[in-house]
N, C-alpha and C positions, 0 to 999 in steps of 0.2 A: 551636559555630559554627552559624549559620543560613545556609541556602542558599535564595535566592530563585528560585522556579520560575514562569514564565509558563505559563498554560494557554491554548492556542491551538487553535481549531477549524479544521482544514484541509479543503479540498475542499468548502466549503459550497456548497449549491445554492440560489442566490438570497441571501436574508438569514439563513437558518437552517440547522440541520443540520451536517453535516460530521463529522469524526472528531477527537476531542480528543487533543492531545499535550502533554506537558510539555516546556518549553524552558528550559534553564539557559544564560544568555548569557555567563557568565564562569565556566568550569569549569577554568581553568588549574591551580588548586591541589588539585583533587580527585583522589583515587586511584580506581582501578577499583572497589574494594569500596565506597567512599563513593558513587560514582555508582549502583551497584546498590542501595544502601540508599535513596537518594533516589527512585529509580524505584519501589521497593517501597512507600515511603510515599506517593508521589503516586498510585499505584494505577491508572494508565492503561495502555493496551496498550504504549505506548512513551514514553520520555522521551529527548530529544536534549540533548547536552552540547556546548557551543561552547568551543573553546580556540584558541590561536594555532597557525598553520601556517607553515612555511617554504616550502611548495610550492603552496599554494592560498589562496583568500580566507580560509577558516577550516578548522579541523579539526572534524569532526562525528562524534560517537560516539553510538550508540543502545543503550539498555538497556530490555528488558522487565522486569516484576517478577521474572522467572526468570533471565535471562541477557543477555549482550551479543549483539547481532546485527550483521551487516555493513551492512545498508541498511534504511532505513524511508522509504517514500514520503511518508506524511502528516506525519511528524515533520520531514522535510526541508522540505516546503512550509510547515509551521508556522513553522520557524526563519527561513527567508529572508523570509517574509511579515512576520513581526514585526520583523526587522531592517530591512526596507524601511520599515515604518511608523514606526520610530524614527529613520530617516535614517542608519542604519549602513551600508547598501548603496544603490547607485543603480541605475537602469535599465541593462540591458545584460548582458554576460557576466560571470559569477562562476564560482567553483569551490568544491568541498568535498573535503577530504582525508578518506578513510574508511580502515578497517582493511585494505582490499584495493585501494587506489589512489585516484586523483583523478578526480572526475566533474564535468562541466560543469553549471552552473546558469545559467538565464536569468531575469532579472527584467523583466517587461513590465507596467508599470502596477501594478494590484492583483493580478496573477498571478505565480506563480513556477513555473518548469519545471526538472525534473532529468533528467539524461542517464541512459539505460539502454543496455545492450549489445545487439548483434544477437541475435535469438532462436535457441535450440537447442530441438529437439523430440524427445521420446521417447514413442512410442505405448505405451499400456497395453492389452495384449491381453485379460487376464483382468479383467473388470469386475464380477464378482460380489461381491468384497470391497468395492468402491466402492459398489455398490448397498446392501449391508448397512450400510455405514458411514453412509449417508444415509437409511436406512430407506425406500428407494424400493420401491413395489409392483412386482410383476412386469409390470404393463401399462404402466409408464413406460419409453419407449424410451431405451436407454443405449448410445451408441456414440461413437466418435471421442474417447474419454477420453485426454487427452494431458498429459504433463508438459512445461511450457514454462519456460525459464530465460532471463531477460534480466539476470541479476545475482543473483537468488534463484529457486529452483525452486518452482513451484506446479502442483498437479494441476487442470487445467481440465476441468470436467464440464458439457457442453452438455445442456440440457433443452429440451423443446418449447415451453413457455410459462411465463409468470410464475406461474400458479397452481401448477405443478409445483415451481417454485423455492420458492414461499411455503410449501408444505406439507411441506417437508423437516423431519424431526425427527432431528438429527444424533446419532449414537453417538460421543460425543467420545473415548471410550477407543479405539475402533477407528480413528477418524481419526488419533489420535495414533500408534497402532501402524503404520499405513500410512505416515504422514509420517516416522516414524523409519526405516522400511524403505527408502524412496526418498529420504531426506534432503530433505524438503519443508518449506517454511514452512507450507503448509496446502492446503486445498481451496478452489478458487474456482469456484462453481457459478453458471451463468448461463443466461439465455434471450435471444432477440432482442427480447422484449417490453420496452417502456420506458414510463415515466410521461409523458414529454414526447416529442412527435413530433420526428423528425429525429435522435434519438439512436440509438445502435447496439446497446446491450445493457444488461440489468439483472442485477446479480450479488449473491451473498452470499459471505462469506468466513469460513472456520472454521479456526482455527490453535491447537488445544489444546496442541500441542507447545511453543508459546511463551506459554502461559498465556492465550490469547485464545479464548474460546468462540465469539464472533462479533464482527466488526469492521464499522464503518459506512463506511469508505473505506480502500482499500489501493492506493496508487499503484504499488507494486512488483508488484502482481498485475494491475492494469488495463493496464500495458504489455504483459505477455505475452498478455493477452486480445486487445488490439488487433492484435498480430502474428498471433495465431491466426485472428482474423476475416478479416484480409487474406490470409494465406497459405493457410489451410485452408478457408475458407468463401467466398473469392472476392470480398470487399468491395474495391472499387477506391478508396474514399476513403482519403486519407492523414492526415486529421484525424478522429479518432474520439472520441465522447463516451460514457463508461461511467458508468451510474448504479449506485449502491450505497447501502445503508442504508434504502431505501424499504420494504423487506420485513421490517425488524427490528421487534421489539415492545419499546418504542415505536419508531416510525420516527425515523431521523435522516438525512434526505435528503442525498445527496452526489453530486457529479458530477466526474469526472476526465477531463481533456482530454489526449489522447495524439496527438502529431504523429510520424508515421513518415517517415523519410528513406530514399529508395530510390536504389540505384545499379544500373543495368541490370536493374530490376525486382525486385531483392532488397533487403530491409531492411538498411541498413548501420548505423543507430542509431535511437534514438527519444528523444523528450522527453515526459515526463508531468508535467502540472501542474494547478494550480487556484488558488483563492482561499483565503486564511487570514484569520481574524479573532481577535484576542486577546479573551478573555472575563473573565479574572480572574488574580490573582497569589496564590500561597501561599508560606509560609515553612516549610522543613523543617529540623529540628534534627538535626545529625550529631555 
C-alpha cells in the first residue's frame, strides 16, 4: 500500500523559507507503527496524520522519525494551511483532537493559528551545564535560563545579541542528556535582535532528544518565548513576532505570530500561527 504525503512549509517568512512538515490527509486506516514508518521514510522533523474525530474537526497525530509526540506547531499549521488551500476547512474556528485533549484552531485567510495553554515557569539555577551544552565561552552572559511549558516544555536561553546566538556550536549529546533530565522537547536559544524591524526576537531550536539537531520554525517553542518576553522581560505587546531559521546554515527564514490573551494582566491562553505553503507530494510504500 502507498501512502500519499504532502510536504508543506509552515511559518514561511514572505515567499520562502519556513519549516517543512509531512502531512497525511487520510490516515484513518494506518496503525501507529505504520505512521512511524511513514515519518521515518519522509525524514522530516515531524509528519502529521489526519483522521476522523468525534470531538473535534479532525484528529491530528504527530510523529518524528523517532517517536510520537503530543504536539507540533509547524505540522499543525502545515496541516490546516493545506486543508484550507484544498477547501477542506473554511475561515473561522476549528479544532484538533490530540493525544492529550482538544485544542482550538483559527483559520484567518492564508494564516492558521493553534491554541496553547497558559505558561508555567521553572527557573534553572545551575547554568554551567547549559553553557557547556551550547559551547558558550565564559564571557557570554548567561542568566534567567527558564523552562517554559505551554503544552510542551522548552528550555529558554536568552543571549545578548544575534552574533552570540549565531556562534553557538551545540553539543547535541549533552543537550539530549539535559532534555531527558528535565523532560524537555529541547533548547530554544534567542536574542532580541531580529532581521526585520518591529519583530521581537530571533531564535534557534535544538531538539536531539526527538531526532532534531536544529529546526527552522517551532510554533510550540515560540509560544513559550512570547510568554517569557511578556512576563519576564516586560514586553507589553500582546502580538509578538518570533523569527527563526535565519541563523541556520543554509538559512530557512521563518516567522511565527503569537497572540497572547490576558485576564487581569495574566496570560490565560495564546494562539501561535503563520502561513503554510505546499511544495510537493511524495508516495511512501508501507
